[in-house]
PAZAPA-4460 file (N, C-alpha, C; in steps of 0.05 Angstrom, whole numbers, plus 32768, in hexadecimal, padded with zeros to 4 digits):
% residues 338
    n_x    n_y    n_z   ca_x   ca_y   ca_z    c_x    c_y    c_z   seq   type   mol
   8595   86DA   87E6   858D   86F1   87E1   85AA   86FA   87CE     1      M     A
   85C5   8700   87E0   85D4   870F   87D4   85E6   86FE   87C6     2      R     A
   85DB   86DF   87C9   85FB   86CD   87C4   85F3   86C7   87AE     3      N     A
   85DA   86C0   879B   85C5   86C5   878B   85D2   86DA   8778     4      V     A
   85CE   86EF   877E   85D4   8705   8771   85ED   8712   8769     5      V     A
   8609   86FD   8781   8623   86F9   877A   8624   86F0   8765     6      D     A
   861D   86CC   875F   861A   86C6   874F   8616   86D1   872E     7      K     A
   8602   86D9   872B   85F8   86E1   8712   860C   86F8   870C     8      K     A
   8618   8714   8718   8619   8728   8718   8638   8729   8730     9      N     A
   8651   8717   8722   8669   871B   8738   8676   8736   8732    10      P     A
   866B   8746   8727   8671   8767   8720   866A   8779   872C    11      D     A
   8657   876D   8737   8644   877E   8742   864B   879B   8757    12      L     A
   8640   87AD   8756   8657   87CB   875F   8642   87BF   8780    13      K     A
   865A   87C2   8795   864E   87C3   87AA   864B   87DD   87B6    14      L     A
   8635   87E2   87C7   8631   87F9   87D7   8645   880F   87DC    15      R     A
   8647   8826   87E4   8658   882F   87E9   865D   882A   8806    16      L     A
   867F   882D   880E   8687   881D   8828   8686   87FF   882D    17      G     A
   8678   87EC   881D   867B   87D7   8824   86A0   87C3   8815    18      M     A
   86A9   87DF   880A   86C3   87D0   87FE   86DA   87DB   8810    19      T     A
   86EB   87D8   880A   8705   87D9   881D   8724   87DD   8800    20      T     A
   8728   87E9   8800   8749   87F0   87F0   875E   87D9   87FE    21      E     A
   876D   87CA   87EA   8783   87B9   87F6   8798   87BD   87E0    22      M     A
   87AF   87B6   87EB   87BC   87AD   87D6   87C1   8796   87D4    23      V     A
   87C2   8795   87BB   87D1   8774   87BA   87F2   8777   87AE    24      L     A
   87F8   876B   87D1   880C   877D   87CE   8828   8761   87CF    25      L     A
   881E   874D   87CC   883B   872F   87C4   8827   870E   87AC    26      Y     A
   8835   870D   879C   882F   86F7   8797   8845   86E8   8795    27      F     A
   884A   86D2   87AA   8857   86C4   87A6   8859   86A2   8792    28      S     A
   8871   8695   8790   886E   8683   877D   8856   866A   8789    29      R     A
   884C   8667   87A7   8841   8657   87B1   8821   8663   87A4    30      E     A
   881E   8673   8797   880C   8682   8796   87F2   8692   87A3    31      G     A
   8802   86A8   87B3   87F6   86B4   87CB   87FD   86D2   87C7    32      Q     A
   87DD   86D0   87C8   87DF   86F5   87CA   87DB   86FB   87E2    33      I     A
   87E4   8711   87E4   87EC   8723   87FF   87D3   8742   8801    34      L     A
   87BC   8739   8808   87B0   8753   8805   87B6   876E   8826    35      Y     A
   87B7   877B   881D   87BB   8792   8839   87B4   87AE   8834    36      M     A
   87A4   87B1   8845   879E   87D1   884F   87B6   87DD   8871    37      N     A
   87C7   87DC   8870   87D9   87DD   8882   87C0   8800   888D    38      P     A
   87BD   8807   8884   87AD   8823   8895   8797   881E   88B0    39      H     A
   878B   8807   889D   8776   87F3   88B5   8784   87D7   88C1    40      Q     A
   879B   87D8   88C1   87A5   87BA   88C8   8796   879F   88BA    41      G     A
   878B   87A6   889E   878C   8793   889B   8799   8781   8880    42      K     A
   87A4   8767   8886   87B0   8756   8885   87A9   8737   8878    43      Y     A
   879C   8735   8858   8795   871B   8857   87A4   8709   8846    44      I     A
   87A8   86F5   8847   87B7   86E5   8832   87A0   86D1   8826    45      S     A
   87AC   86D1   880D   8792   86BB   8803   87A1   86A9   87EF    46      C     A
   879E   868E   87EF   87A9   867D   87DE   879A   8677   87C3    47      D     A
   87A9   8672   87AC   879E   8675   8795   87AC   865F   8783    48      Y     A
   879A   8654   8771   87AA   8632   875F   87C7   8643   875A    49      D     A
   87DC   862C   8762   87F9   862A   8755   87FD   862F   873E    50      Y     A
   87E8   8620   8723   87EB   862D   870D   87E4   8641   86FD    51      D     A
   87D9   864F   870F   87D6   866F   8705   87EF   867D   870C    52      L     A
   87F7   867D   8728   8809   8697   872A   8825   867F   8718    53      T     A
   882C   866A   8713   883F   8667   8702   8849   867B   86F0    54      D     A
   8834   8675   86DD   882F   867A   86C8   881F   86A0   86CA    55      D     A
   8826   86B6   86E0   8825   86C8   86E3   8835   86DA   86D7    56      F     A
   8822   86EF   86C7   8838   8705   86BC   8839   871A   86C4    57      L     A
   881C   872A   86C6   881A   873E   86CC   8803   8742   86D7    58      A     A
   87F8   8758   86E0   87DE   8760   86EF   87D2   8783   86EC    59      L     A
   87C2   878B   86EC   87BC   87A2   86F1   8798   87A2   86F8    60      T     A
   8795   87B3   8705   877D   87C3   8708   876A   87D4   8700    61      V     A
   8754   87D0   86F1   874A   87E9   86E7   873F   87FD   86EB    62      T     A
   8732   8803   86DE   8722   8825   86F1   8702   8818   86FD    63      S     A
   8700   8807   86EF   86DD   87F4   86FA   86E7   87E6   8710    64      D     A
   86FB   87E2   8718   8708   87CB   8730   870B   87B2   872B    65      N     A
   8709   87AE   870C   8711   8796   86FF   8735   878A   8709    66      N     A
   8737   877A   870E   874E   8767   870A   875B   875B   86FD    67      I     A
   8766   8761   86EA   8777   874B   86D2   8792   8745   86D3    68      Y     A
   8792   8721   86D6   87B2   8717   86C9   87BA   8710   86B0    69      I     A
   87D6   871B   86AB   87DA   8712   8692   87E8   86F4   8699    70      L     A
   87E6   86D8   868B   87F0   86C2   8697   87F6   86B6   867B    71      T     A
   8814   869E   8679   8812   8696   8665   8802   867C   8662    72      M     A
   8800   867C   8648   87F2   8655   8641   87F8   8640   8652    73      E     A
   87EA   862B   8658   87F9   861E   865A   8804   8608   8644    74      Y     A
   881F   8603   864B   8832   85F5   8636   883D   860A   8618    75      G     A
   8836   8621   8623   8842   8635   8609   8842   864B   8613    76      D     A
   885F   8651   861C   8868   866D   862E   8861   8681   861C    77      P     A
   8864   8687   85FE   885B   869C   85E8   8843   86A2   85E9    78      Y     A
   8827   868C   85EF   8813   8696   85EA   8800   869D   8607    79      Q     A
   87F9   86BA   8601   87EF   86C0   861A   87CA   86C5   861F    80      L     A
   87CA   86C8   8638   87A5   86C4   863B   879F   86DA   8650    81      S     A
   8790   86D9   8658   877F   86FD   8678   876D   86DB   8684    82      I     A
   8767   86EB   8697   8766   86DD   86B1   8753   86F6   86BD    83      R     A
   873D   86EC   86C3   8735   870F   86D4   872A   8700   86F1    84      Q     A
   8723   8719   870C   872B   870B   872B   8707   8703   8733    85      Y     A
   86F8   86FB   8736   86DC   86FD   873D   86E5   86FC   875A    86      N     A
   86D7   8718   875C   86DF   8724   8775   86BF   8713   878F    87      H     A
   86B4   870D   878C   869C   86F9   8790   86A2   86E0   8791    88      S     A
   86B4   86D4   8788   86BE   86BB   8789   86DD   86B5   879A    89      E     A
   86EE   86C7   8794   8704   86D3   879E   8719   86C3   8791    90      N     A
   8713   86BC   876E   871C   86B3   875F   8727   86B7   8749    91      E     A
   873E   86B3   8733   8743   86B6   8723   8734   86A3   8714    92      F     A
   8729   86AC   86F4   871D   86A5   86E4   8724   86A6   86C3    93      E     A
   8724   869C   86B6   8720   86A1   8697   8712   86B5   8688    94      D     A
   8721   86CD   8689   8716   86EC   867B   86FB   86EC   8672    95      A     A
   86F8   86D8   865A   86F0   86D7   8648   86F7   86E0   862B    96      G     A
   8711   86EB   862C   8721   86F2   8619   872B   86E5   8605    97      M     A
   872F   86E5   85F2   8743   86DA   85E0   8766   86D6   85E1    98      S     A
   8772   86BC   85DB   8793   86C6   85E5   8798   86CF   85CD    99      S     A
   87B3   86D5   85D7   87C7   86E5   85BA   87E1   86D9   85C7   100      F     A
   87F0   86DD   85AE   880F   86D7   85A9   881E   86E9   85B7   101      A     A
   8835   86E4   85CA   8845   86FA   85DA   884F   8711   85CA   102      S     A
   8852   8723   85CC   885E   8733   85B4   887D   8734   85B5   103      L     A
   888F   8722   85C4   88AB   871C   85BA   88A9   86FF   85AD   104      E     A
   8893   86EF   85A5   8899   86D7   85A0   889F   86C8   858C   105      S     A
   889B   86D7   8577   88AF   86E3   8557   88CF   86DC   855F   106      E     A
   88D6   86F3   8563   88F0   86FF   8569   8900   86F8   858C   107      D     A
   88F4   86EA   858E   88FF   86E1   85B8   891A   86E1   85B9   108      H     A
   8923   86D5   85A2   8946   86D1   85A8   8955   86EB   85A5   109      E     A
   8940   8702   859A   8958   871E   858B   895A   872B   85A6   110      D     A
   8943   872A   85BE   8947   8742   85D1   894E   8732   85EE   111      F     A
   8964   8740   85F2   8979   8736   8613   895F   873E   8629   112      K     A
   894B   874A   8627   8932   8750   8644   891D   8746   8636   113      F     A
   8903   8755   8645   88EE   8759   8634   88DB   8754   8657   114      H     A
   88CD   8768   865A   88B7   876D   866D   889E   8766   865D   115      D     A
   887F   875E   8670   886F   8756   865E   885A   876C   8675   116      K     A
   8849   877D   8672   883C   8794   8685   881B   878B   8678   117      L     A
   8809   8795   8689   87F0   8798   8681   87DF   87B1   869A   118      L     A
   87CF   87C4   8680   87C5   87DC   868D   87B1   87DD   8682   119      F     A
   87A0   87F5   868E   8788   8800   8686   8788   881D   8683   120      E     A
   8781   8820   8669   878F   883C   865C   8773   8840   864F   121      V     A
   8762   8856   8663   8741   8851   8655   8731   884B   8653   122      D     A
   8735   8836   8667   871D   882A   865C   872E   8802   8652   123      G     A
   873D   8809   863C   8746   87F6   862D   875D   87DF   8640   124      M     A
   8761   87C5   8639   8775   87BD   8643   878B   87B9   8630   125      L     A
   87A8   87C0   863B   87BF   87BF   8624   87CD   87A8   862E   126      Y     A
   87E0   8791   861C   87ED   878B   8623   87FD   879B   8620   127      Y     A
   8819   87A0   8632   8838   87AF   8618   8852   8793   8629   128      V     A
   885E   8799   8615   8877   878B   860F   888E   879F   8610   129      A     A
   88A0   879F   861D   88B6   87B3   8620   88D3   879F   861A   130      V     A
   88DC   87A2   85FF   88EC   878E   85FB   890C   87A7   85F9   131      L     A
   8921   8793   85F8   8939   879D   8602   8947   8792   85EF   132      G     A
   8965   87A4   85DC   8975   879A   85CB   897C   8787   85CF   133      E     A
   8986   876D   85B4   899B   8760   85B5   8998   875B   858E   134      Y     A
   89B3   8752   8590   89BF   875E   8576   89B5   8764   8561   135      N     A
   89BD   8784   8571   89B6   879D   856B   8995   87A1   8556   136      N     A
   8982   8790   8563   8962   8794   8568   895F   87A6   8572   137      V     A
   894A   87BE   8565   8948   87D8   857B   8930   87C9   858E   138      L     A
   893F   87E2   8599   892B   87E5   85BB   8915   87F2   85B6   139      N     A
   88F3   87E1   85BA   88DD   87EE   85B5   88CD   87E3   85C8   140      Y     A
   88B5   87F3   85CC   889D   87E7   85E1   888C   87E6   85D5   141      V     A
   887F   87CB   85CE   886B   87C8   85BF   884C   87C4   85CE   142      R     A
   8835   87C6   85C3   8817   87C5   85D1   8809   87B5   85C5   143      M     A
   87F6   87A6   85C8   87E4   87A2   85C2   87CD   87AA   85D7   144      R     A
   87AD   87B1   85C1   8793   87B1   85D4   8785   87A5   85CF   145      R     A
   8771   879E   85E1   875E   878C   85E3   8742   8799   85D3   146      Y     A
   8739   878F   85C9   8722   879E   85BA   8702   878E   85C5   147      N     A
   86FD   879B   85D6   86E0   877F   85DE   86CF   8777   85CB   148      Q     A
   86C8   8788   85B7   86B5   8788   85A4   86B8   8776   8590   149      H     A
   86D1   876C   8589   86E2   8758   8577   86E8   874B   857F   150      T     A
   86EE   8748   8598   86FE   872F   85A7   8721   872D   85A0   151      D     A
   8724   873C   8597   8742   873F   858D   8754   8757   85A1   152      Q     A
   8771   874E   85A1   877E   8759   85A6   8798   8766   858E   153      W     A
   8785   8788   858D   8797   8793   8571   87B0   879D   8579   154      Q     A
   87C9   8797   8566   87DC   87AA   856C   87E1   87C6   8566   155      E     A
   87EB   87D4   8579   87F7   87F3   8580   880B   8804   8572   156      C     A
   880D   8811   856F   8820   8824   8564   883B   8825   8582   157      S     A
   884A   880E   8572   886B   8810   8588   8876   8827   8584   158      Q     A
   8889   8823   859F   889C   883D   85A7   88AD   8834   859F   159      L     A
   88C9   883C   8594   88E3   883D   8587   88ED   884C   8597   160      V     A
   8905   8843   85AB   8914   884C   85B5   8937   8840   85B5   161      L     A
   8945   8858   85AD   8962   8852   85AC   8971   8840   85BC   162      D     A
   8968   8840   85D6   896A   8826   85E8   8952   8835   8600   163      E     A
   8956   8815   860D   8940   8813   8620   894E   8811   8639   164      I     A
   8955   881C   8657   896E   881C   8663   8956   880A   8678   165      P     A
   896E   87F8   868A   8969   87EF   86A1   8953   87FB   86AB   166      Q     A
   894F   8809   86BC   8947   8823   86C7   8930   8827   86BB   167      E     A
   8911   8826   86C0   8909   8834   86AE   88E0   8830   86B9   168      Y     A
   88CD   8841   86B9   88AD   8836   86C6   889B   884C   86A9   169      A     A
   888A   8832   86B3   8878   8838   86A3   8862   8839   86B1   170      I     A
   884C   8854   86AA   8831   884D   86C4   8817   885C   86AD   171      S     A
   8803   8853   86B3   87E5   8849   86AA   87DC   8860   86AE   172      G     A
   87BC   8863   86AA   87A6   8877   86B7   879F   8882   869B   173      G     A
   879A   889A   869A   8786   889D   867E   879D   88A1   8664   174      P     A
   87BA   88A1   866A   87CC   889A   864B   87D9   8887   8658   175      S     A
   87E4   887E   864D   8806   8865   8652   8823   8881   8650   176      L     A
   8836   887D   865E   8847   8887   8665   8861   8878   8667   177      Y     A
   8875   887B   8659   8888   8866   8658   88A1   887A   8662   178      F     A
   88B4   887F   8673   88BE   8895   8684   88D3   8881   868F   179      I     A
   88ED   8892   8681   890B   888B   868C   891A   88A9   869D   180      T     A
   8930   88A4   869C   8934   88BD   86AF   893B   88D5   869F   181      S     A
   893C   88CC   8689   8942   88DF   866E   892A   88E3   865B   182      S     A
   891D   88DC   8654   8902   88DE   863D   88E9   88CB   8652   183      E     A
   88D0   88DD   8646   88BA   88D7   864E   88A4   88D6   8636   184      V     A
   8897   88BD   862E   8882   88B4   861B   886D   88BE   861B   185      H     A
   8859   88C0   8617   883A   88B8   8619   882C   88AE   8603   186      R     A
   8819   88A1   8605   8816   888A   85F8   87F2   8896   85F8   187      Y     A
   87E8   889D   85DA   87CE   88A7   85D9   87C7   889E   85CA   188      D     A
   87AD   888C   85DD   87A1   8872   85D1   8789   887A   85C2   189      P     A
   8786   8899   85B7   876D   88A0   85A4   877F   88A2   8592   190      I     A
   8799   88AD   8584   87AF   88B0   8572   87B3   8899   856C   191      Q     A
   87B8   8887   8582   87C9   886F   857A   87E3   887D   8572   192      D     A
   87F7   888D   8583   880D   8893   857F   881F   889B   8599   193      C     A
   8836   8898   8597   8846   88A2   85B7   8853   88C1   85A9   194      W     A
   8851   88C2   85C2   885E   88E8   85BC   886C   88ED   85D5   195      C     A
   8882   8902   85CF   889A   890A   85E9   888C   8922   85F2   196      E     A
   888F   891A   8613   8891   8926   8625   88A8   893A   862E   197      R     A
   88A2   894B   8646   88C2   895D   8659   88C1   8939   8661   198      A     A
   88DF   8941   865F   88F1   892A   8673   88EC   892E   868D   199      P     A
   88F9   8921   869B   88F7   8923   86BB   8919   893D   86C1   200      P     A
   8908   894C   86D4   8919   895D   86D7   8931   894F   86FA   201      I     A
   894B   894C   86FC   8960   894A   870E   894A   8928   871C   202      Y     A
   893E   891F   8704   893C   8900   8710   8953   88F1   8710   203      A     A
   8950   88D5   8723   895A   88C1   8721   8958   88A9   870B   204      P     A
   8963   8897   870B   8956   8885   86FD   8944   8875   8706   205      D     A
   8930   887D   86FA   8910   8883   86FC   890D   885A   86FC   206      I     A
   8909   8852   870A   8903   8831   870E   88E5   8825   870D   207      S     A
   88CD   883B   871F   88B3   8837   871F   88A1   884D   8726   208      T     A
   8889   8851   8718   887C   8860   8717   8853   885C   8726   209      A     A
   884A   886B   872A   882B   8869   8735   881F   8884   872C   210      V     A
   8806   8880   8724   87FA   8898   871B   87E4   8899   872F   211      A     A
   87DB   88B4   8737   87CC   88BC   8746   87C4   88D7   8735   212      M     A
   87A3   88D8   8739   879F   88EE   8727   87AE   88EC   870D   213      G     A
   87B2   8911   8708   87BF   8910   86F1   87E6   8917   86F8   214      T     A
   87E8   890C   870B   8804   8906   8713   880C   88F0   8717   215      E     A
   8824   88EC   870C   8838   88D0   8703   884B   88D9   871E   216      I     A
   8852   88CA   8732   8868   88C9   8745   887E   88AC   8745   217      F     A
   8893   88B5   8742   88A5   88A7   873A   88BA   889F   8753   218      C     A
   88CB   888D   874A   88E6   888C   875F   88F7   8879   8751   219      T     A
   8911   8879   8760   892B   8864   8759   8920   8855   8761   220      D     A
   8936   8835   8763   8938   881E   8766   893E   882A   877E   221      R     A
   894B   8832   8790   895A   8839   87AB   8947   884F   87BD   222      N     A
   892F   885B   87AD   8928   8871   87BC   8931   8886   87CE   223      F     A
   8942   8895   87BD   894A   88A5   87C3   8949   88C5   87B7   224      T     A
   8938   88BE   87A9   8926   88D9   879D   890F   88D5   878C   225      Q     A
   88FC   88DF   878F   88E3   88DE   877F   88D6   88FD   8776   226      T     A
   88CB   88F0   8761   88C8   8907   874E   88A9   8907   874E   227      V     A
   8893   891C   873E   8880   8913   8738   8881   8924   871B   228      V     A
   886B   8917   870D   8867   892C   86F2   8846   892F   86EF   229      Y     A
   8846   894A   86E7   8823   894E   86E1   8826   894E   86C8   230      D     A
   8813   893C   86C0   880D   8935   86AC   87FB   8952   8697   231      T     A
   87F2   8960   86A0   87DE   8976   8697   87ED   8987   8693   232      E     A
   8806   8992   86A5   8818   89A8   869F   882C   899E   8697   233      S     A
   8838   8986   868F   8845   897B   867D   8869   8986   868E   234      D     A
   8864   897F   86A9   8878   898C   86B6   8886   8981   86D2   235      C     A
   88A2   897F   86E2   88A6   896C   86F1   88B1   897D   8705   236      W     A
   88B2   8974   8724   88BA   897D   873A   88B8   8963   874B   237      R     A
   88CD   896E   8756   88E2   895B   876B   88CF   8959   8786   238      E     A
   88D8   8939   8794   88C8   8946   87B0   88D5   893C   87C6   239      L     A
   88D0   893E   87DD   88E7   8938   87F2   88F3   8919   87F3   240      S     A
   8906   8916   87F7   8918   8901   87EC   890F   88EA   8806   241      G     A
   8921   88CF   87FF   891F   88C0   881C   891F   88C3   8831   242      C     A
   890B   88B9   884F   8913   88B8   8858   8929   88A7   8867   243      P     A
   8938   88A7   8880   8950   8899   8884   8940   8879   8891   244      D     A
   893B   8867   887F   8931   8851   8886   892F   883E   889E   245      P     A
   8928   8854   88BD   892E   884C   88D3   8949   8847   88DE   246      R     A
   8953   8853   88CE   8976   885D   88D9   8981   8847   88DA   247      N     A
   8976   8831   88C1   898B   8818   88BB   899C   881F   88A0   248      L     A
   89B7   880F   88A9   89C7   8810   888D   89C2   87FE   8880   249      D     A
   89AF   87FF   8869   899B   87F1   885F   899C   87EF   883F   250      V     A
   89A1   87DB   8836   899A   87D4   8816   8984   87D9   8804   251      A     A
   897E   87DD   87EF   8960   87DB   87E5   8963   87B9   87D4   252      V     A
   894E   87A7   87D9   8959   8791   87D4   8948   878E   87B4   253      R     A
   892E   879C   87A9   8924   8793   8793   8915   87B6   878C   254      C     A
   8914   87B7   8779   8903   87DB   8778   88EF   87E4   8787   255      D     A
   88ED   87F3   878C   88D2   8802   879E   88BB   87F7   8796   256      P     A
   88A6   87F1   87A0   8888   87F4   879A   8879   8808   87A0   257      G     A
   8868   8811   878C   8864   8827   8792   883E   8821   8790   258      V     A
   882A   8832   879D   880B   8837   87A1   8804   8840   87A9   259      F     A
   87E4   8847   87A3   87D6   8860   87A9   87C5   884F   87BD   260      V     A
   87BF   8853   87CC   87B7   884D   87EA   87A4   8859   87FB   261      L     A
   878A   8861   87EC   8776   8870   8806   8781   8891   87F8   262      Q     A
   878D   8894   87E1   878F   88AE   87D1   87A7   88B8   87DD   263      N     A
   87AE   88A7   87EE   87D2   88AC   87EC   87EB   889A   87E6   264      Q     A
   8802   88AA   87DF   8815   88A0   87D8   881E   888B   87E9   265      L     A
   882A   8874   87E0   883F   8856   87F2   884C   8851   87E4   266      H     A
   886A   8852   87F1   8878   8846   87E2   8889   882D   87FE   267      I     A
   8886   8814   87F0   8893   87FA   8803   88AF   87ED   87F6   268      L     A
   88C3   87ED   880C   88D3   87EC   8801   88E4   87CC   880F   269      L     A
   88E8   87BE   8802   88F6   87A7   8816   891E   87A5   880F   270      Q     A
   8922   87AE   882B   893D   87B3   8829   894A   8796   8844   271      V     A
   8962   87A0   8840   896B   877F   8858   898C   8796   8859   272      Y     A
   8997   8788   886C   89AF   879B   887C   89CB   8786   886C   273      D     A
   89D9   8792   8864   89EB   877E   8852   89FF   8770   886C   274      T     A
   89FF   8776   8886   8A0E   876E   8897   8A0C   8753   88A3   275      D     A
   89E7   875F   889C   89DE   8738   88A9   89D9   872A   88A0   276      V     A
   89DF   870F   889B   89DD   86FA   8889   89CF   86E1   8899   277      V     A
   89B5   86D4   888B   89A7   86C0   88A7   89C5   86A9   889A   278      D     A
   89C3   8698   88B8   89DC   868E   88AA   89CA   866E   88A4   279      R     A
   89AF   866A   88B3   89A0   8651   88A5   899A   8651   887D   280      F     A
   8992   8666   887C   8994   866B   8862   89A3   8676   884F   281      E     A
   89BA   8683   8859   89D7   868B   8850   89CB   86A6   8840   282      G     A
   89B8   86B6   8841   89AD   86D4   8834   89A5   86E9   884A   283      R     A
   89A6   86F7   883E   89A2   8715   884C   8983   8712   885C   284      T     A
   8973   8714   886D   8960   8719   8870   8958   8731   8863   285      P     A
   8938   8731   8862   8931   8753   8857   891A   8752   8874   286      S     A
   891D   8773   886B   88F9   877E   887C   88F3   878C   8868   287      E     A
   88DC   8794   886B   88CE   87A8   8856   88BD   87BD   8866   288      H     A
   88C3   87D1   885C   88C1   87F3   8864   88AA   87F6   8858   289      L     A
   8899   880E   8861   8886   8816   8848   8881   8834   885F   290      M     A
   887B   8847   8841   8880   8860   8850   8865   8869   8841   291      Y     A
   8859   8880   884D   8846   8887   8842   884E   88AE   883D   292      V     A
   8842   88C2   8822   884F   88DB   881F   8833   88E9   882A   293      Y     A
   883D   88FC   8835   8834   8911   8839   8837   8929   8829   294      D     A
   881E   8936   8821   8822   8948   880A   8826   895F   8817   295      R     A
   8816   8963   8832   8817   8980   883D   8833   8987   8842   296      S     A
   8839   8974   8852   8853   8973   8863   886F   896F   884C   297      A     A
   886C   8962   8831   887F   895B   8824   8890   8943   882F   298      D     A
   8885   893B   883D   889C   8921   8849   8883   8904   884D   299      A     A
   889D   88F1   8844   8897   88D5   8859   8896   88CE   886A   300      W     A
   887D   88BF   8874   8874   88B6   888F   8881   889C   8897   301      R     A
   8889   8891   889F   8890   8873   88A6   886F   8865   88B1   302      D     A
   8867   8849   88A0   8852   883F   88B2   8854   8831   88BC   303      L     A
   886C   8822   88C8   887D   8814   88D8   8863   87F7   88D7   304      E     A
   885C   87F2   88B7   8854   87D8   88B7   8863   87C6   88BE   305      V     A
   8853   87A2   88CC   8871   878C   88C5   8854   8779   88B4   306      T     A
   885B   876E   889F   884C   8758   8896   884D   8746   88A2   307      L     A
   8839   873A   88A0   882E   871F   88AB   883C   8706   88A3   308      P     A
   884A   86FA   8894   8854   86EE   888E   886D   86F7   8875   309      D     A
   8883   86EE   8889   889F   86F8   8873   88A5   86EA   8854   310      E     A
   889F   86D3   8856   88A3   86BA   8836   8897   86CD   8823   311      K     A
   8884   86D7   881F   887B   86E6   8813   8898   86FB   87F6   312      Y     A
   8899   86F6   87E4   88AE   86FE   87D1   8897   8712   87BC   313      E     A
   88AE   872A   87B5   88A5   8732   87AB   88A4   872B   878D   314      S     A
   8884   873A   8782   8880   872B   876A   8890   873A   874F   315      V     A
   88A5   871B   8748   88B0   8729   872E   88AC   872A   8715   316      E     A
   8890   8723   8710   887F   872D   86F3   886F   873F   86F9   317      G     A
   886C   8749   8712   8856   875B   870F   885F   877C   870B   318      L     A
   8865   8782   86F1   8866   879D   86E8   8881   87B0   86F4   319      S     A
   8888   87A8   8705   88AE   87B7   8704   88A4   87B7   8720   320      R     A
   889A   87A1   8738   889B   87AC   8751   887C   87C2   874D   321      S     A
   8869   87CD   873A   8857   87D0   8743   8842   87C5   875B   322      L     A
   8835   87D5   876E   881E   87CA   8776   8807   87D0   8777   323      Y     A
   87F4   87BD   8773   87D6   87C5   8767   87C9   87C8   877B   324      H     A
   87B8   87DB   8784   879E   87E2   878A   877D   87D8   8789   325      V     A
   8767   87C9   878E   8758   87C6   8786   8747   87CF   87A2   326      A     A
   872D   87CD   879D   871F   87CC   87B7   8707   87B1   87B7   327      R     A
   870B   87A4   87CC   86FA   878E   87D1   86E3   8790   87EA   328      F     A
   86D0   877A   87E3   86C3   8772   8800   86CD   875A   880D   329      Y     A
   86CF   876F   8821   86E1   8757   883A   86D5   873C   883B   330      L     A
   86BF   873E   8842   86B8   8727   8848   86BA   8705   882A   331      P     A
   86B0   8713   880F   86C0   8709   87FA   86E1   86FB   87FB   332      H     A
   86ED   871A   8807   870A   8707   8800   870F   86F3   8818   333      L     A
   8704   86F7   882D   870C   86DF   883F   86FB   86CE   883E   334      T     A
   86E1   86CB   8837   86DB   86A6   8832   86E7   8691   8826   335      K     A
   86DF   867F   882F   86E8   865E   882E   86E6   8662   880D   336      P     A
   86FA   8657   87F8   86F3   864D   87E7   86ED   862A   87DD   337      R     A
   86E6   862A   87CF   86E5   8606   87CA   86FA   8609   87C0   338      E     A
***
């Protein structure tokens, strides 16, 4: 009976207690996602079609627990489409949304860098492109919003900046925020406009951020300082600094990954010892460190996790090292797929 219901309605909301929060931690070039919940000791690796991962650009999890990924159309890197995760089949399928042109497709030679991201804001799906200056072209953030009634992607108001620094972060939630170490801009979906908010105080070069409730937590690439922005009061405060990572003399390999799991702030670091080189691979082996923030003590606690397989790599296209959390019914996640 359950199988029949699942096939008729794969997005059926399961009863309370039947789902488990998992972090979509890695997306390797072999088409694997590692789902994990370190607090419960659960690590599940799933293989997916290589074509899907090869064209993968960005991912988002909505407030309704829908998982969408942004992909390139086969044979045309400037034509994009959306795929949706089917929870009951543990597979990514066509979301049934119209495809659309990439925002930098017309002037792609004018930009020295660009990021593609996917967000949900107030129940609507947004495709965001951050475009960097080249040949004296302005820097700006462009967006399209999906209208489910017309099945069209509509152009939104763009954010024009004097410059886009190397380090910046974008956070979703009730509103979309573009954050750097010196300025903050908020997008209002009702008015379709950007407005400037209070800039960070004593903030480092912010490279990643995550929203939890009405607050946005931000940190720099080396996790030396963490600051939090209260979206309601439009003010900033500083949190305790980075703990000594297991007393190791290490360097951070890529941007930290921040995520909210079980209503707690977590951060994942991929670090390496610069004095150690793998004589077979000719590179420095890396280690993963994960910390959870104790709000009452204003301190970070080392979870001392060990990932089950070190061959997984950080997601290169996944929203600047953001790791997304979704709820899963574990029997569906672990059942064999045809």
